[in-house]
Structures are given as C-alpha cells and as structure tokens.
N, C-alpha and C positions, 0 to 999 in steps of 0.2 A: 627458548630451547631448540637447539640446532635439529636440522633433519634428520641427523645421525652421525654416528662415530665411525670414521674409516680407518682402518689399521692396516698400515702397509709394513714392509719389514726394514726400509731404512730411513733415516731423517731426511736426507736429500731428496728422496722420492716423496716423502710426505711433503716437503716445503714447495715442491714443484706442484703437486696436486692441489695443494691448499690454495694457490694462487690461481689456479684455474676456476676453483668453485667459490671464491671470493666470501668466505666465512659463513656461506651457506650450510657447509658440513663442518664438524671438526675432524683434522686429519692426525694421526698420531702414528709413531713408529714402534714396533714390537722389538727392533734391535735384533732380528732373527729369532731364534727358537727361544720359547719362554718356559720350557720343560725340557729335560734330556735325562739320560742315563747317568747316575752318579759317577764321578770320576773315579773315585777310590775303591770302589767295590763293582762287583759284577752287575748288579742292577738287573738281573734276569732270573724269574724263578724257575728253573730247570724242573721243578716238581708239579708245576701247575702250567703246564702247555707252554714253556718257555715264556710266560706273561713278563713283559717289561715292567720295571718299577720305576717311575719317573719322577723326578726331584726338581726344585727350584733353587738357583744358588741365589746370592745376595743381590745381585744385579737385576736377575729375573724376577725376584720378588718385588723389587723397587719399580721396575718397568709394569709389573701386573698392577700394583697399587695406583700409579699413575693413570694407567688405563681405566680402572674401576671408578677413579675420580672423575674422568672426562665422560665416562659412560653415563653419569647421574643426570647430565642435561641432555641426554640424546634420545630421541625416539626410536631409532634403531641401530643395529650394529651390522656394519658391511666389513666383512673379512677379505681383504684385498691383498693377501699375499702373493707371491708368484704362481704362475700357473703350471706348476710340475710337481713332482713328488714331495720333494722337500717343502714347498710352498703350501701343498694341500695339508700336509702334517702340521705345519705351523699353524694354519687356520683351524685344524682339529683341536690342537694344544690350547689355542687361544679360547676356544668356546668351552673346552672343559675348565680352564682356570677362572674364567668369568662367568660361568653358568649360574652361580647364586645371585649375580647382580643383574641377571636378564630378564627377570619377572616383568611380563606386560610390554616387552620391546620384541620388535621384529628383528629376526636374524638373517642376513642374507651373505651370500658367498659371491663375488664379483671378480672377474677376471678381465685383463686387457694385455695387448700385445705391445702396445707402445703408450708412452706417457704424453699424449697430446690431448688438447681440450676435447677434440670429437671422441676420442677413444674412451675417455673417463665418463663423459656423459652417456655414450652407448652402453657401457658398462653397468651404470646407475640405473639406466632404463630396463636392462634385461638382466636382473639378478638370477642366481640359480643357488643351488645347494653344495655343501661339500661332498667330494667325490670319495665315498668310503673305500673303493677298490685301490685308488692311489695311496690312500693313507695306509691301508692294509701292506700294500708293496713296500712303502717306506719302513713301516715297523719292521716287517721281515727282514730287510736288508741291514737294519740298524742292528736288530737282534743278532743277526749272523755276524756281521762286522765285529760286534762287542765280543760274541763267543769265540771267534778266531783270535782277534787281537789280545782278548785279556787272558786267554789261557796258555796262549803260544808265546807272548813276549816275556813273561817271566822266565821260561826256559832259556830265551836267548841271554836273558841277563846272568843266569846262574852259570851258562856253559861257556858264552863268549865274551859278553861285556855289559855293565850296567847301561841303563837309558837306550837301550835299543827297541825297536818294534817290528812287529809283522802286522801284515794286513792284508785282507782277503784279496785286494786289487794290486796294492802298491808292491807286495812281494813277487806277484806274477809278473809285473812290470820289471823288476830287478832280474827276475828269471829270465825274461828275453834278453836283457842286456848282457847278462853273463853267458848264457848259452851263444849269443852272438859273438862275444870275445873269445869263447872257447873255440868256435869255427874259425876265426881269425887266427888264433894260435897254431890250430892244427893244419891250417892251409899249406899246400906245397906248391908254390908256384910253377907253371910248366912254360917251358921255352917255345915260341913259336916265332916265324919271320914273316916278313911282308914286303911284297914287290910292289912298287909304284912308278909311274914315269908323267912327264907331261906331254901331251899329244897336241897336233895341230895341223892346220892345211894352209898353205899359201900365208897370206898375211893376217888370217883371222887369229884372235886371241887364244893361247893355248889352254887347256883345262886338264886337270890332274885325273888319273884314273889309276885304281888299285886292282891288283889281280885278284879275281874272285873265283873262277873255274879253272879246271885243268882236265881236259878231255870230257867236259860237260858234267864233271862232279866237282863239288866244294873243294876249292884248292886247301890242302893241308901242306904246311912248310914246317916242319918240326926242328929244324937245325940249319946250320950255316951251309954245309955242303949239299943239301937238299935245294936251299936257295939259290946257290952258285949254279947249279945243274940245271934248274928251271929258267934261271936268269939267261945262261947261255942258249938254252933252247929258244927263247923268246927271240932273241936276238938275230937268229938265223932266218927270221919271217918277216915279211911285211906287214904293216899294221892296216887293218881295214875297219872303217865304223860300219860293223855289221847290224848295229840297230840302234836307232834313236826314236825316242818317243816323247811327245810333248802333250801332256794333259793338264787339265784344270782340277783342283781339288779345294773343296769348301772347308774351312775350319770352324767349327760352331763355338760360340762362347760357352765359357764354363758357367755351372749353376751358380746362382746366389749362394752367399756364405751360409754354413751352418757353423756351429761352436768349432768343431774339429778342424774345418778346412781354414776357418779364419786363423785359429792359432797357427796351423801349419804355414799359411801364407804371410802372416805377420812375422813368424820367425824367419823365413827364407827372403823376404823382401825388405822387411823393416829392421830386422835384426832383434825383434823383441821376445823376451821369455814368455812361455805362455800365460804365466801369473800376471806379469805386466799387461799383456793384451786383455786379459778378462778384467783388470782393474781399470784400465782406461776405457774399455767397452762400456763398463757399469757406469762411468761418470757420464758418457754419452747417451746412456740410456735413460738415467735419472734426470738429466736435463742441465742446460746452461742458461745463464742470462743473456737473452737475446732481444736486443733493443727494448728493455724494460720489461720483458716477459720470460718467464723461466719456461724453457720449451726441451722436450726430449728430442734428441736429434736421430736416434736409431731405435730399432724396434728391439724386443727382449734377446739377450745375447747368449743364453743357454737354450740351444735347440737343435733338434735333430732334422727338422723339417725343411723341405725344398720349396713348400707352398708360398705363394704370394697372393695377396688378396687383389680382387678386380679393380678395385679403386686404386691400388699402388700400381699396377700394370699400367692403367690408362693415365696417371701421371707421369709415369716413366715414358710412355710413347710420346707423350706431349713434349717433354724434356728434350727428347732425341729428335723430334722435328724441329724444335726452336733453336736447339744448341748447334746440331750437326746437319740438319736438313732432312726432308722427307726421304731422300734417296738411301738415307742410312738405316731407316726403319725396317725391321724384319717384315716380311710380306705377311706373316700371320702372328697373333700371340703366341709366344713362346711359353709352354707350360713344363716344368721338370718333375719327373716321377720320383717319388720316395722310396726308399729301401724298405721292405717288408717290416724290417725291425724298427722303423722310426716310431716314436710315440704320436708325433705331429701335433702336439700341444700348443706350439706357438708357430708362426710364420718364420720363414727364413730372415737371416740377420739383414736389414736394409734401411736406407734412411727414411725417415717418417715422411719427409717430404724432398723428392728428389731436385725441386727447385731452390733447396737450400745448398747451392753448390759449394765445393771446397773453397772457391776464392772468395765466396760472399761470406763463408763462416770464419775465415782466416785469422780476422781481428778479434774474433770472440773465443778462440781456442788456444790452447798451449800447443807447442810444436808437436809433441807426442799426440795429443788429441787430433790435431789436423792431420797427421800422417796416417793415422788409423782411420779416421773418418773418409779421408780421400781415397783408402782402399776399398772401403765398403761401398762408398758411392760409386766408383769405378766400375766395380764388380757388378752392383745390380743394374746400373744403366747398361750395361754391355748386355745383358739377357734379354733385352727386346731389341737389339740392333741386328743387322743382316751380318752372315757370316763373313770371315775373312776370306777373300780368295787368293789362292797361291796358284802360279804357273810352275809346273813340275816338268823338268826335263830328266830323262834317265838315257844314259848311253852305254853301249857295250862295243868293245874293240877287240878284234881277234887277231891274234898274232900265232899262228899254227895252232898247237894245242890249247894255248892260253887265252882266257876272256877276262879282260880287264873291264871294270864298270866305274862309272861316275854319275853322279846326280846332283841336282841343284833346284832351289825353291827361290823364286821371286814372288814378292806381294804384289800382286796386280791390282788389288782391291782391297783397303785397309779393314773396311767393315768396323766391326766391333772393337778391333785392335785400337783404334782412334781414341775410344774411352777407356780402354784396359790394356795397356801396353807390356803386360807382364806373362805373356805367352812366349814360350822359347819356340823358335823357328830356326831351325838348322839350315843355313845358308846354302851348304855344300858348294858345289863348283857352279861358276857362270859359265854356260855353254851356249855360244852365239848361234842366233837364229839361222844362220847360213850354213851350218854343218848339216849334212844330209846323209842318209844311208847309202853305204858302198862308197863313200869317199876314202881315198888312200890319204893315210896321215903319216906325218913324220913324228918322231919322238926322241926326246933326250936319252941318254944312257940311262936303263933302268936300275933304279937304285933299290937295294935289299937292305932291310933294318930288323935289328933283333928286338923282340918284345917278350913280356912274360905276364901270363893270366894273373889277375888281381883277385885278392880274397874278398869277401863280402864288407861293404861298407858298415862302421860303425853307425849306431842310431843317432841321430840329431833330435832335438825336440820335435821337429817338423815330422821326421820319418816314424818316430817312436809312436806319437800320437796317430799316425796313419796306421800303423801296425795294430795298435789297440783297438781302433775302431775296426778295422778289417777282420779282427778276431772275435769282436763282438765284447770286448772288455771295457768296463767303466762306461759312464755316461758323460753327455756334454758339460754337467756340473762338476766332474771328478778329474779330469785329464789334467789341469793346472795343479790341482791339490796332490796328486800322486807325484808327478814331477818334483814339486817342491818338497814333498817329504822325503824322497829317497835322495835328494841333494842335501837337505838338512841333517839327514841321519849320517851323512858322509859315507853313504853305501856306494857313490859314483863321485868321478870327478870329471871335468868339462876340459877335454884337449880339442882344440880348434873346432870348437862348436859341437863336440861329439862326446857320447857319454863312454866312460871307460870305469868299469867297476874297480873299486879299491880292493885292497886285501880283506878289509872289514866286510865289504858287500860280497865277495866271493866266499868268505866264511859263513856269512848268514844264509846266502843262497845254498850252499851245500849242505848245511844242516836242515834248513825246511824241506829240500827236495829229498833229502835221505830219510828224514823222520815223517813228513807230512805231505808226501808227492800227491796223494789223492785229493788235499784240500787246495794247495797252491799249484795247480796246474791249469792251463788254457781252457780246457774243456770243462772242467767244472765251474771256474770262473765265469766264463761266458754263460753257462746255463742258469747261473744265479741272477743273471742281468734281467 
C-alpha cells in the first residue's frame, strides 16, 4: 500500500512529481475540473439562492473512476491542485466526488509554488486543509459568469448572429477596444511647429537643441507664419549657453515578473501572444528532463505577487557575485511591495534555481522555451543587482526671448542592465564635458518643421493587459483567455500587432452597452473581482 494518493491537475506535473517521490506515493492527474455546470442548460437554481448544479461529463466520470481505483491502495489522499481560486475549487470538487471512497483515510490539502524535490517534500510535511473562502469566491464568480453569459448570449444570437457570446469580463475588454477606436475616429489632429538647430563652440562637437520657451513661458507655435516670425526673431540675437547641469541618476531594476507583466514583456520583446506565453510557461513550470531527472524550471506562472522567498533571494545574490562580481550586487536585499489588491497566493515568477543559467539550459529546451526562460531568468537576477547609473546632462541656450533646450543620458555604470538589457534609455544629445555656462555659441540656420498631434494608440496585447490590470478587471489566470475569446469570436482583427474592432465587434459592443450598460461596465466588473 502506498503512503498516499496525490492528485494534481496535469499529467506532466504528475509525471515530474512521481519521479521525485520514487514510487512512495501514487501521483495522478485530475485533468483540470472534475465537475462543472452543465453545458446546455443554466445549471443555477435561481429559486434556491442561486445554488449551482454540478455535473460530470463522460471524460470526468472516467477520470473519477480511475482516481477511485488508485485510492483503494492508498493510506491518505493529498489534494495538490494549484494554489489559487480555481485550484482550490478543483480540490473541493475532488473531495465531493471521492467522498464515498474516503472512509478511514486521511485527507490533506497540499500546496507548492514550484515543482522541485525540496518544495514537494516540504508540502507533504506541512499539509493543510481546503480554503472554503477561496472555494466560495470561485463559485460566486462561476455562477455570475454563467448567469451573465447564458442569459445575454442568446439575445446576441437572435438580434445579431448565431454562435456569438457575451461574458462578464471579455465584453468589457471588447468595450475598451471599441471605445479607444471611437476616440481615434473622432480625433482631430492639431497643427504645431517646432524650431531647432545645432549649436557648438570652437572645435567641440555640436549638439541639437529644440525651442522650449518664449519669454519664459512654454513656446506655442500653431502655424507656419508664427514659426517664421519666431525664427526671424531668434536670428537677430547671439546664442549663449545660459545653463548647463550635469547630474547622476540611478535607474532601479524592475520587479520580478507577475503574470500580467510577463505577458506584456513577452509580447513586446519576444512577439509572443499571451496564450502562447502561458503555454510555454506551463511547460517550464511542469518540468523538463534535465540530465535524467525531471525538473521544474520556474515557479507557478499565475500570480499577482512580487514576493520572493528568502532562499531564492540568497541563491540569486550568490549567482550575481559568481557571474558578474560582488561589485554588481545591490548594497542590501531588495524587496518589492505588492499592490493592495494582490492575492499573494504564490511568489513572483522566477527560476527555481538561478544557477540553471540560460546557456546551461539551452540544450534541454526548445527555442521558444529558451527565449521565455531567458527573459524570466534575466528579470529575476536583475532584482538583486545594483542600479544602473546614468550621467545626465541638460542644457539651455538663450537667443533673446527664446530658450532652446537639450538633454542627454550616458550609461556610466551598467549595474542590473548587464543582466536585463530590456530597459529603454533615451540617449538624447551627447553634450561634451568642455561646454560651460555662459559660453558663446555658434549655430546652424534655425530649422522650422511642421507636425500634428497624434490620436491615442490602439491597444496591443501588452497594453490591453496593462489596462485591464490597472482597472482591476480580470485575474492572472484570465488575461490570455479574454484575448483568445475576442479574437476567436472575430470581434477584433490584428493590424500591426494592434486590436481593431470588426463591424461585428462594434455591433455586439453597441448592443451590450445600450441594453446592459450596468453589467458590462468597468466599475461593476472590477468590483466583482
């Protein structure tokens, strides 16, 4: 008889954990949820306090049958589904589905943030119980989503077209996209002009400066005639370097990844769609074959927490000293503060072992896995490195009533940038150290150029996820699914990696906003999270 039956959600995870435990325990997968609301009916008893009615389909019945068989030879049951609302609900449903077969057996709830031998052993040594509050929260949202989608979607079928769907969160995401497109359509560009020139002294290299102020106030140049008038006025005066400042600025490393920021950065840097990012992250979390042993490479990828364990911080600091030198280590342990809305159920997304460097993992990973792992590794390692130091120079040049301005940044100390080179540093102008206040400067002919104000940008995957998170809409586990759904329903198209609502998407949004504004609005949706 085995010590116990451990039930996780996926076969890959079960396989990895089974190898750690070397047949002392039986490890099986639930394949996700084992009970759910019925697909072809409401499944909510509105006359009995909106009680959900759960059913099992053929696949789920088969899984439960196999789990019952495995349970016969086990002393205890360990419910090891993910440590979030969905995972807690899965554990609760497993307990209900298996309860008739649990007589005389111990029942435990175990959780872990990473799939490593140490983490699994620690979880087994410190079992807990199911968190009923999380289960209630998941059920409330599931019922609400069913009531909204099941009642509203048929109206879309009847009024617009068949096979459409409305959802408590997806429809608000569509609304944001449609409202942004309406802003762009209504936008009226305004003309403005800019004056600029190159300035220099003696043999020193020139630098470009742009008109910033006129008579001490912000320069406003609405048209060409005003630009020519101001240009002429400037050319009647000598140029004097009225102010030059040289300062140092420290740029701190970004926090470790959470789900939303991982999806955003993977989209911007790697070009991955959010669903692809989560699929690859799942593979890295569940484990790869590493020198004959299956090992999870990253911590759990659905998280809103910036917390890092002390052990992980210590390992990271050792890695920094060994790889980059002690001089690159931050003077103290850097800790990041969570948002007040964070559930903090898991640590931030990080490597399970920072000494598993990207180059040492290259032969074990696919190209896409390696790209994402490298990004996660770089971001995490940078958290315990010293700031990047910039030498910042700002200059102001006076020509009578006009003040021209220039600025430039030079990296004087790479710091964390050596590990995470994905931070944008606007270079600006290189202003030689020999320039000094009160220098008399020469300059080229002043150039005037026409410009127009730009409309708001369309949402990309990265910026939409950022907007949803900022407004408190959705959870780490739902961002990828939201985007996938609105694309699959053909509510949006992608143009130059940006969302553009289709005519169908606009029709659906107009109907929902017109008829159900109180349900499909940002404030209500955020309040339900």
